[in-house]
N, C-alpha and C positions, 0 to 999 in steps of 0.2 A: 532434803535429799531429792535429787532429780528423778522424776518418774520415768522418763525415757520413752522409748518407742518399741512396740512389739516387733517381732520378726516380720510379720506381714506388712506392717506400716513401714518399717525400715526398707524392705525390698521395694515397695511401691514408691517411696520417696526417692530412692537412689536410682530407680529405673532398671532393676534386675529382677530375676525370678526368685521366688522363695527357695526354689531348689538350689540355685547358685549360692544364695545367702547361707543356707543350711550346710552346703558342701564347704564353703569358706570357713565357717565356724568349726565344723568337725575336723578340718585339716589344719586348724590353727592359723589361718591367714589373718582373719579378724575375728576375735572372740568378743562377744558382747561384754562390755565392762560393768554394766549394772547388775545383770543377773544372767547366769549361764543355765542352760538346760541341765537338769539333774534327774534324768529318768522320765518315765511316762507322766504326762500331765503338767510338767513344769514348763515355764515359758521363758524364752530369752528376752532380755530388755537391753536395748542399745541406747547409748548416749549420743548426744549431738556430735561429739568428737568421733565416735564410731562411724556415724553417718558420713563424716568428712573423709575418713579413711576408705570406707566402702565406695564412695563416689570417686575417689582418686583411683582405686583399683579399676572401676568400670571405665574411667577415662583412659587409663593406660591400655586396657584390653581393647577398647574401641579404636585406639590409635594403632593397633596392630602388634602390640607387645604381647608375647606369649605368656600364659599364666605362670609357667615355671620361672620366667624372667621377672615377672611381677613379684613372685615369692622371694626371689633372690634380692630384688631391690628393697622390699620391705624388711627383710632380714638385715640388710645393710643400714637402712634408715633407723631401725629400732636399736641397732648396736651403736650407731653414731649420734642419734638424736634423743635416745631414750624412748619412753613410751609415747610421747606426744608428737607423733608423725604429722599431725595436722598443722604444726608450725613450719613444716618444710616448705621451701620455695622451689618448685620444680618447673622446668621447662621441658615439655614433651615435644619431640620432633621426630617423626617417623618411628622407628623402633628403638629410640633412645629416650631416656628420661634423665635430665641433667639436674642435679641438686645444686642450687646456687648458694654459695657460702661466701661470707665476708665481702659481698658485692664485687669481687674480682676473680673468684675461682668457681669453676663449675666441675662437678664430678659426675661422670656418666654412671649412674647407679645400676643400669641395665647391662652395659657392655664393658664394665671395668675389668673383667677377666680376659677380655679380648684385645688388650693393648690400647684401649681408648680411655684411660683412667681420668686424668685431670687436665683441664684446659684453663689456662690463665687468659682472661679476657678483660677488655675494657667495657664493662657493662654500663649501659646508659639507661637511666630511668626517666620517664617523662616528668615525674614530680621533681627530680633533681634538676632537670633542664629548666623547668618552670621557675624553680627557686633562683637559679642563676640569672635567668632572663628578667625576672621581677626585680632582682637587685640591680641589674644593669640599667633597666628602665628607670628605676628610682634614682639611680646615680646621675642619669642624663636628663632628668626632669628639669625643665627650665625654672630658674629662680627669678626673682624680681630683677636681679642684676643682669640676667641674660636677655631681657626684653628690651629691644631698641625703641627709639622714639616713635616709630611708625606702628608700634604694637606687635611687630613680628619678633620671633625668637632668634637670638644669635647662637643659641646652644646647638651643638651638632652641626656646625656649618659645612661639614662634608656631605650633608644630605641636601637634596634640592628642596627649596622652599615650597614649590608647588608640585606635589607628587603626580598630579594629572599630566602636567607638561612633561615630566620625566618619563612617563610610560606611553606617551603618545604621539 
């Protein structure tokens, strides 16, 4: 069983005050998943996943999103993603937080009630571009058939043989 983090440690790790952490727990924004306070003398215990959620809340607040909107966004995420909000892929821009779904759809989880619900985008990820580029480079790599008698490559003949001359 995971030992977890005390409330004091969780607040320090995430970069919030203990008072904020206590308020968020008492108002059900993020309750500690390992042990909740049960009267005087009991201590809350937060899991690593709880810390991720707390950090996300802090990041949203630091970006200028109001606490009420953060609550609405978390309600939406919990309803649509289940309890594991830490698996969410969010893009935070200004006062919007966009949930990225299926690599082609973004849902504004903050402003969805104001007519800015779903955007269909062509999302580009660098790892995806790198994979495409690596495949293309591998495809164009010179083979022994592509090397001419002078030792130069005949592959990719649309490129200049001396790149210094081409730029200079």
